Structures are given as structure tokens and as C-alpha cells.
ChimeraX commands (.cxc) that place a marker at each C-alpha (Angstrom):
marker #1 position 0.10,0.05,-0.04 radius 0.5
marker #1 position 1.49,3.53,-0.90 radius 0.5
marker #1 position 0.52,6.56,1.26 radius 0.5
marker #1 position 0.42,9.98,-0.30 radius 0.5
marker #1 position 0.30,13.19,1.26 radius 0.5
marker #1 position -1.52,16.14,-0.57 radius 0.5
marker #1 position 0.79,18.99,-1.32 radius 0.5
marker #1 position -0.54,22.21,-1.89 radius 0.5
marker #1 position 1.61,24.75,-3.73 radius 0.5
marker #1 position 0.35,26.80,-6.66 radius 0.5
marker #1 position -0.86,23.32,-8.06 radius 0.5
marker #1 position -1.86,20.45,-5.86 radius 0.5
marker #1 position -0.27,17.02,-6.10 radius 0.5
marker #1 position 0.26,13.78,-4.23 radius 0.5
marker #1 position 3.55,13.13,-2.65 radius 0.5
marker #1 position 4.71,9.66,-1.83 radius 0.5
marker #1 position 5.19,9.37,2.00 radius 0.5
marker #1 position 5.81,5.73,2.46 radius 0.5
marker #1 position 5.18,2.17,1.11 radius 0.5
marker #1 position 3.61,-0.51,3.32 radius 0.5
marker #1 position 4.20,-4.05,2.24 radius 0.5
marker #1 position 0.79,-5.62,1.66 radius 0.5
marker #1 position 1.79,-8.96,3.23 radius 0.5
marker #1 position 4.05,-8.38,6.01 radius 0.5
marker #1 position 3.34,-4.67,6.87 radius 0.5
marker #1 position 6.93,-3.56,6.74 radius 0.5
marker #1 position 7.15,0.23,5.84 radius 0.5
marker #1 position 9.61,2.25,4.02 radius 0.5
marker #1 position 10.05,5.76,3.16 radius 0.5
marker #1 position 12.81,5.34,0.76 radius 0.5
marker #1 position 11.25,2.94,-1.73 radius 0.5
marker #1 position 13.34,-0.07,-0.26 radius 0.5
marker #1 position 16.46,1.26,-0.75 radius 0.5
marker #1 position 19.44,0.41,1.44 radius 0.5
marker #1 position 22.92,1.31,2.15 radius 0.5
marker #1 position 24.02,-1.49,-0.38 radius 0.5
marker #1 position 21.25,-0.51,-3.11 radius 0.5
marker #1 position 20.59,2.84,-4.98 radius 0.5
marker #1 position 17.53,1.43,-6.56 radius 0.5
marker #1 position 14.84,-1.21,-5.61 radius 0.5
marker #1 position 11.76,-1.09,-7.75 radius 0.5
marker #1 position 9.21,-3.89,-7.55 radius 0.5
marker #1 position 6.14,-3.56,-9.70 radius 0.5
marker #1 position 3.34,-6.25,-9.70 radius 0.5
marker #1 position 0.21,-4.97,-11.48 radius 0.5
marker #1 position -2.52,-5.83,-13.87 radius 0.5
marker #1 position -4.44,-3.43,-16.18 radius 0.5
marker #1 position -7.53,-4.25,-18.04 radius 0.5
marker #1 position -10.04,-2.18,-20.00 radius 0.5
marker #1 position -10.57,-0.49,-23.38 radius 0.5
marker #1 position -8.22,1.88,-25.01 radius 0.5
marker #1 position -9.47,3.99,-28.21 radius 0.5
marker #1 position -6.65,4.91,-29.95 radius 0.5
marker #1 position -7.19,7.82,-32.00 radius 0.5
marker #1 position -6.46,7.65,-35.77 radius 0.5
marker #1 position -7.09,11.58,-36.52 radius 0.5
marker #1 position -3.32,12.55,-36.36 radius 0.5
marker #1 position -3.45,13.20,-32.50 radius 0.5
marker #1 position -1.04,11.58,-30.26 radius 0.5
marker #1 position -3.22,10.53,-27.41 radius 0.5
marker #1 position -5.53,7.75,-26.17 radius 0.5
marker #1 position -8.78,7.78,-24.37 radius 0.5
marker #1 position -10.16,4.61,-22.42 radius 0.5
marker #1 position -11.24,3.28,-19.22 radius 0.5
marker #1 position -10.67,0.38,-17.22 radius 0.5
marker #1 position -9.12,-0.81,-13.95 radius 0.5
marker #1 position -5.60,-1.66,-12.56 radius 0.5
marker #1 position -4.96,-4.09,-9.73 radius 0.5
marker #1 position -1.54,-3.72,-7.95 radius 0.5
marker #1 position 0.00,-5.09,-4.94 radius 0.5
marker #1 position 3.04,-3.67,-3.05 radius 0.5
marker #1 position 5.77,-6.05,-1.76 radius 0.5
marker #1 position 8.92,-5.31,0.03 radius 0.5
marker #1 position 12.00,-7.15,-1.21 radius 0.5
marker #1 position 12.04,-9.81,1.63 radius 0.5
marker #1 position 8.32,-10.90,0.68 radius 0.5
marker #1 position 9.18,-10.74,-3.04 radius 0.5
marker #1 position 11.99,-13.26,-2.55 radius 0.5
marker #1 position 10.83,-15.36,0.24 radius 0.5
marker #1 position 7.10,-15.69,-0.63 radius 0.5
marker #1 position 6.14,-14.58,-4.01 radius 0.5
marker #1 position 9.01,-16.28,-5.96 radius 0.5
marker #1 position 8.70,-19.62,-4.10 radius 0.5
marker #1 position 4.82,-19.43,-4.60 radius 0.5
marker #1 position 5.21,-18.78,-8.44 radius 0.5
marker #1 position 7.90,-21.75,-8.55 radius 0.5
marker #1 position 5.38,-24.18,-6.69 radius 0.5
marker #1 position 2.91,-23.15,-9.58 radius 0.5
marker #1 position 5.18,-24.24,-12.32 radius 0.5
marker #1 position 6.37,-20.85,-13.08 radius 0.5
marker #1 position 10.03,-19.88,-13.81 radius 0.5
marker #1 position 11.10,-16.28,-12.78 radius 0.5
marker #1 position 13.47,-14.75,-15.06 radius 0.5
marker #1 position 16.48,-12.75,-13.77 radius 0.5
marker #1 position 18.49,-10.23,-16.07 radius 0.5
marker #1 position 21.42,-8.35,-15.33 radius 0.5
marker #1 position 21.43,-4.80,-16.27 radius 0.5
marker #1 position 24.43,-2.27,-16.59 radius 0.5
marker #1 position 24.43,1.44,-17.83 radius 0.5
marker link #1:1,2 radius 0.2
marker link #1:2,3 radius 0.2
marker link #1:3,4 radius 0.2
marker link #1:4,5 radius 0.2
marker link #1:5,6 radius 0.2
marker link #1:6,7 radius 0.2
marker link #1:7,8 radius 0.2
marker link #1:8,9 radius 0.2
marker link #1:9,10 radius 0.2
marker link #1:10,11 radius 0.2
marker link #1:11,12 radius 0.2
marker link #1:12,13 radius 0.2
marker link #1:13,14 radius 0.2
marker link #1:14,15 radius 0.2
marker link #1:15,16 radius 0.2
marker link #1:16,17 radius 0.2
marker link #1:17,18 radius 0.2
marker link #1:18,19 radius 0.2
marker link #1:19,20 radius 0.2
marker link #1:20,21 radius 0.2
marker link #1:21,22 radius 0.2
marker link #1:22,23 radius 0.2
marker link #1:23,24 radius 0.2
marker link #1:24,25 radius 0.2
marker link #1:25,26 radius 0.2
marker link #1:26,27 radius 0.2
marker link #1:27,28 radius 0.2
marker link #1:28,29 radius 0.2
marker link #1:29,30 radius 0.2
marker link #1:30,31 radius 0.2
marker link #1:31,32 radius 0.2
marker link #1:32,33 radius 0.2
marker link #1:33,34 radius 0.2
marker link #1:34,35 radius 0.2
marker link #1:35,36 radius 0.2
marker link #1:36,37 radius 0.2
marker link #1:37,38 radius 0.2
marker link #1:38,39 radius 0.2
marker link #1:39,40 radius 0.2
marker link #1:40,41 radius 0.2
marker link #1:41,42 radius 0.2
marker link #1:42,43 radius 0.2
marker link #1:43,44 radius 0.2
marker link #1:44,45 radius 0.2
marker link #1:45,46 radius 0.2
marker link #1:46,47 radius 0.2
marker link #1:47,48 radius 0.2
marker link #1:48,49 radius 0.2
marker link #1:49,50 radius 0.2
marker link #1:50,51 radius 0.2
marker link #1:51,52 radius 0.2
marker link #1:52,53 radius 0.2
marker link #1:53,54 radius 0.2
marker link #1:54,55 radius 0.2
marker link #1:55,56 radius 0.2
marker link #1:56,57 radius 0.2
marker link #1:57,58 radius 0.2
marker link #1:58,59 radius 0.2
marker link #1:59,60 radius 0.2
marker link #1:60,61 radius 0.2
marker link #1:61,62 radius 0.2
marker link #1:62,63 radius 0.2
marker link #1:63,64 radius 0.2
marker link #1:64,65 radius 0.2
marker link #1:65,66 radius 0.2
marker link #1:66,67 radius 0.2
marker link #1:67,68 radius 0.2
marker link #1:68,69 radius 0.2
marker link #1:69,70 radius 0.2
marker link #1:70,71 radius 0.2
marker link #1:71,72 radius 0.2
marker link #1:72,73 radius 0.2
marker link #1:73,74 radius 0.2
marker link #1:74,75 radius 0.2
marker link #1:75,76 radius 0.2
marker link #1:76,77 radius 0.2
marker link #1:77,78 radius 0.2
marker link #1:78,79 radius 0.2
marker link #1:79,80 radius 0.2
marker link #1:80,81 radius 0.2
marker link #1:81,82 radius 0.2
marker link #1:82,83 radius 0.2
marker link #1:83,84 radius 0.2
marker link #1:84,85 radius 0.2
marker link #1:85,86 radius 0.2
marker link #1:86,87 radius 0.2
marker link #1:87,88 radius 0.2
marker link #1:88,89 radius 0.2
marker link #1:89,90 radius 0.2
marker link #1:90,91 radius 0.2
marker link #1:91,92 radius 0.2
marker link #1:92,93 radius 0.2
marker link #1:93,94 radius 0.2
marker link #1:94,95 radius 0.2
marker link #1:95,96 radius 0.2
marker link #1:96,97 radius 0.2
marker link #1:97,98 radius 0.2
marker link #1:98,99 radius 0.2
view
């Protein structure tokens, strides 16, 4: 669960205050970064709906639908989700990246 705070300054926007793991309820204010890592990005979501792509030369879409997501901490991702996926016959794919 992501917790946002409404910020009012000329224009209003939501600022991410913290992330709470939906499984173990661990909390972070730094997006799960540690002294060993500069980036930890966990994205688990499903979008479904209808998108109408405009063909009149304009570069925009319209549509509607739903997005279902879950927020997991790195520990729950590694120790709970990955073993469950494997127990269902899934094979997680790990890639190395380098800039």
C-alpha cells in the first residue's frame, strides 16, 4: 500500500510518503533502498480495460478500465512470491543490467 500526502503549492499534487508491504506490513520511506542499493523497484500489477487509439493524427489515447496492484517489500518478493510462483510451475527470469 502506498501512502500519499496532498501537497498544496500553486498546484496540488500527491507526494509519496511511505510504502507499506501488503503482506508483512513492513514500511519504508525510501522505496526499499538500503546502504547497499541505490534502486529497488518492485512492480506487480494488472491493467485491463478498453483503450481507444485515435487515428486522426493526434497523439493521445482515451479509455477506461481498472488496475490491480500489490506492494511487496523485497523480502516478501524473494521469500514468499518467488517460491509460490515456482510452486505453481512458473519460472522467474533474472536479467543483469548495466548502464
